[in-house]
N, C-alpha and C positions, 0 to 999 in steps of 0.2 A: 850808702848801700840802699838799693830800692827793694820794694816788697817782693818783686819777682825773684830777686836773688835770694831773699830770705826763704821763699818757698822752695827754691832749688836746694838750698842747704838742708832743709828738713826732709825733702823728698829723696835726696840722694843717699840717705842713710837708713838702713834698717836699724831702728834704735835699740841697741843691745846693752848699752851701759850708760850710767848717769852722766859721764863726762861728755858724751856726744850730745845727749839731750840738753845738758846745761848750755852747751855752745849754741844750740838751736834756739833755746829760750832767750839767750842774751842777744842773738842776732835779730830775732823777731821783735824784742823790746826796743832795740836800737832803731829798727826800721820804723816802728810805730811812734817813735819819739817819746816813749814811755819807759825810761830806764828802770830796770829792776835791780836794786842794789845787791840783793843776795839771792837771786833766783836759783832754784834747784828743783830737780825732778826726782820724786821718790818712786822707785820701781817696786812692784810686788814680785817677789822671787817666783820664777816659773816652776810649775810642777813638773815632775819627771815625765818625759815623753811629749811635752808640749813645745810648740814653736816659740823660741825665745826671742824672736824679732818682732817688735811692735810695728804695726803697719804705719805708713806715712799718714793715713787718714786718722788713725787713732792718736798719733803724736800731735797732729795739727789740732784736733778737737780738744785735747787736753791743754795744749799751749794756749789756744784761743780763749778757753774758759778761764785759765789762770790770769791772763792779761786783762780780760774784761772785768773780772771780779777784783782785780788789784792784789791778788795773792802772789806770794813769792815762791810758791811750790806748786807743782802739778804732778798728779799721780797717774801712772800708766800701768795697768794690770797686764803683765805678760802672760797670765794664765788664760786670757780670753781666747775662746775658740770660735772663729767666725762661722755663722750658719748653724751653730748648736746653742740651744737654750741653756743659759747659766743663771745662777742666782742673781737677782737684781735686774735682769732683762725684762722688758715689757713685751708680753706675749698675748696675742688674740687667739682664743680657742673656741672651736665648735664642740658641742658636747651633747650627750644624751644621758639622762638619769633614769634608771629603771629600778623597780623593787625586786625582792628575792623571787617573786613569781614571774618576773619579766614584764610587769605592767609599766607602761610609760608614765613617768612622773613629770618630767620637763625636758625640753630639748631646744636647741637653737637651729636644728636642721629642718629645712622645709620638707624634705623627702620623708622624714620620720614623723612629723607632726600629723595628728589625726585631722586637724583643721587649722587654717591659717592663724586663728586667734590663739592657738596653743603654742605657737612658735615664739621663743624669746630671742633676744639679741645674743650674738656671741659674747663671751666674757673676755674682757681685757684685764689681765692680771699682772702682778709683779712676781716673776718666777721665784720660788722658794719661800714665799710668804703666804699666810692664810688668805683665802678668797671667799666670796659669797657662797660658792659651791664648795663644800668641804672636800679636801683632798686634791683639788685642782691645782693649786699653787705648788704643792709638794710633788705632784706627778710629772710636771713638764720638764724639769731640768734633765739635760741629756738628750732631749728630743730635737728633731730638726723640722723645718717647715714641711708640712705634708705628712709628718710622722703621726702615727695613730697608736693608741694605747687603751687597754681596758683595765680598770682597777675596781676591785671589790672592797667595800668598806662596811664593817659592822656598824650597828646603830650608834654605839658610843663614839665612834670616830667619824660618823656622818653628821646627822643633824641632832645627835644627842638622844639619850633615853628620855622617856616621858617623865616629867617631874610632877608628882601629885600636888605640890605646893603652887603650881600654876593653873590649877583647876578650881574654879570658883562657882558658888551658887548665888543667884540673885532672886529677889522676890518678884512675882509677876504683878503685884499691886503695891503702889506706893501712895500713902495718904499724907497730905499736908493741910495745915490750917489755911482757911481762906484769907485770913488777916495776919500779918506779921509785924513785929516792931524791930527796927534796926537802929543801933546806936548811931548818933549823929557823926561821930568821928569815923566810924566804919563806912557810913554812906559817902562821906566826902572822899575817903580813900579809894572807894570802889568806883565812884562816878565822876570825881574831880570837880564837884560843884556842891553848893548847899542845896538841901531839899526844898522844893516849892510845892505847896498844896495844888493838886490838880494835874501835876506833871505825870506823864505815862512813861514807863520804863520797860526795857527788856531784861527782866530779872530771872525768869525761868523759861524753859522750853514750853511750847504749845499755847501759851497765853501771856498777855502783857500784865503789868501791875500798875496801879495808880496810887500816888501819895494822897492820903486822905486827911492826915494831920501831922503837924510838926511842932515839937517842943524844943526846949533848950538842949535836952539830952538825947532825943530820939525822933525818928520819923516812923509814922504808921503807914503801911502799904496794904492795899487790897488787890488780890489776884483777880483778873477779869476773865475767869474761865467760863466757857460755855458748855452746858451739860449736853453730853452725847456727841461732842465734836470728835472726829476721827482723823488720824494722821497715819501715813505710811512711811516707815523707816526701813533702812536696809536689813534690819534684823527682824522685822515683823510689823504688826499693826498695833496702834496705840489708840485708846479711847479715854476721853476725859469725862468723869461723872461728878456731879455735885450732890452732896448730902448735907443740907443745912450749912454749917460753918466749916465743913470738911470738903476737900477736893481729893478724889482718888484718880490716879493715873494707872490705867489697866493695860498691861502689855500682853500681846499674844505672839510670842516669839516663834520663829521657824527653825526647825532643826537643820543644821548645815549652813545657816546664815552667818555672815561675819558680824562681830561685835567689837567696837573700839571703846576702851575705857582708859582714860588718863594716858593716852598715847600708845597704849598697848592693844594689839590686835589679836582677837581670839575667834573661836568658832563655837556656835551653840551646838551642843551635843545631846542634850536631853531636856524635856519639858514635862512638867506636871501642873496640876491646878494651882499650886501655891508658889512654885519656883521654877527656875530653869538653870541649867548648868552650861558654863562656857569654859572651853579649854584654851589657855593662852600659851601652850607649848607650840613649838614650830609644827606646822602641818605634817612634816615628814619625820617628826621625833619618834623614836622607837622602831624605825624601819632600817633594815640592812639594804644597802643600795649597790648598784653596779654603775660605774662611771665610764662611759666610752667617750674618748676625746680625740681631737685632731688639732694640731698646731696650724693655724691659718696664716699668721704673720708674726714677725719678730723684729724688735728694735733692741739692739745691743745697748747695755748700760753705758758703754763708752761713748755712744752717739747722743746721749741725753744732755751733754754739756752745752750743746749749741741751742738747746731749747730753753730759753730763759724768759720769764715774764717781766716786761718793763711797764711800770705803772705810770699813768698820768694822773695828776691830782687837781686839774682844772676841769670842771664839768663841761663847760661849753666848748673848750678846746678839744676835749676828748670826743664829744659828739661830732665836731667838725672833722676830726681826724678819721673817724669811722666812715663818715660820708665820703670824704676824699679818697679813702682807701677802698671803699666799696665793701667793707666788712662790718659785721655787727660789733657791738660793744658789750663788755661785761662791766657793769657798774656795781661796786660794792659800797653800800652806805654803812658806815661804822661809827663807833665811839671809842675814844682813847681809853676809857675805863672798862670796856667790854672784854672780858676774858675769852669769850667764844670768838670774838672778832680777831683777837690776837692768835688764837689757835687756828683760825681759818687761814690767816696770812702766813703763819710760820710752819704749818703742817699741811693743810689741805692743798693750798696753792703750790706747795713745793713737791707734791706727789708727782712722780714721773708721768703718770697718765694725764694729769692736768697740764703739765709743762709741754707735753706733746701737742697741745692745742694752742700754744703761744701765738702762732702766726695766723690763727683762724679768727681772732678777735682783737679789738682794741681794748686794753685793760685799764679801767678807770676806778679810782677809789676816792670817796669824798667823806669827810668827817661831818656827817649830818647832825651830830650832836652840837657842833659849833655853827654849821651853816644850816640853820633850821628850815630855811625855805625849801631845801631839797627833801627834807623829811615830810613836809606838807605836800610838796609836788608829787611825790611818789606814794603818798598814803602810808607812810611807814609807821608801824606801831611796835616794833621790836628790833633788836640788834643781834646779829647783822642781817641786812636785807640785800640780796643779790638780784638786780634787775638786768635782764638781757634785752638789749635794744637792737632792732634791726638797723641796717645801714642808713635808713632815713629817720632814725631816732624814735620809731614807734616801739612800744613794749611788745616783745615776743613772748616772754615768760618771766616769772619771778620766783625766787627761791627764798622762802622765809626761814630764817634761822641757820644754824650751823650745819654743814655737810662735811663728812670726811672725804678724803681724796677720791676714793672709789665712787662714792655717790655723786660727788660734784662732777667728775669727768663724765659719768654716765648721762647726767642731766644736760651737760653742755654739749655732748655729742648728739643728743637727741635734738637739740636746737639746730645744730649744723645740718642735720638731715632734713628737718622741717623747712629750714630756710634754703636748703639745697646749695650749701656753700662747701 
């Protein structure tokens, strides 16, 4: 039996019962030369009033995915409604968010943005699941492409109420000793080498430090601060002052400026002579919002089976494939012991929004913990590291550390737009 005959068998039936689908699976497996010993298809019972016949396209996609993955079962959801958003579908949405007074907070619509820089990209979401814009994922089921909806959300269901525990005060002046002593084992752990008298180090912001003495137990370091030196930071102005053996770092913060502390981003809300206040709540916390949305595109969950990411594990062959195919490459440098690497491969890369990009890149993973030359080549200092290379092997961008599926798909799509692919 040839493959065309297999396709005729599948296409000639509106798949209504498992017996018919089982025959199609067996025929397809026989044609492919991959016998499935106990292949069966599981149907999700149709809801009342829905079309109980699975489309040939849906059947083909489910069967193809089962054969490629070596599974002996394939599931087809007879509740699927073509053209209508349902839970699990990938949906692109244009949106506008306004507050209770009608003030524009954010938008993806060019016609609504007050200036081009205010416009954000449309949101790609998984219907029925939480999204970066609260309420968006829950609002789209039942809508169709081109459909519009307006949803009002109270603060607690939007970006949350303002939490006083996320508001902090910081001093505007910090004083440190000009000379410090560091235990020898701590120095080796931090710098990966033994201390040497005269060596200069980057130990603190705004000035270097020099090793002035070394003993068996500790190293003595002197900060090389310059009195009156000034620096400009995103949050304000900084001035260094010397007073004998003391160094003071004086901060003049700006109200409304961003402040990042230990990976958390806040906003400076108040300043006085001795301290300043920063709020690390979401900028829209405590606000009731109105969400106006429009469905721009829709990929049904049943169509996601054909989007699978195939990994190459040879660095040079991967780059050659990218050049030959005329596509960029996603290179993941990982370690077998790295929990975040495992989470990246098992969760982020399996996100439907990432899988939809499967044919836009060559996907390459290298264990740089074992193949150390690649760790050095790409200047890697943590796991995982994702390097996106253009079709000629030049670095287009890099992503340090773990990203969830939503963030990873967003950053990879930005690369495709920049490279115009």
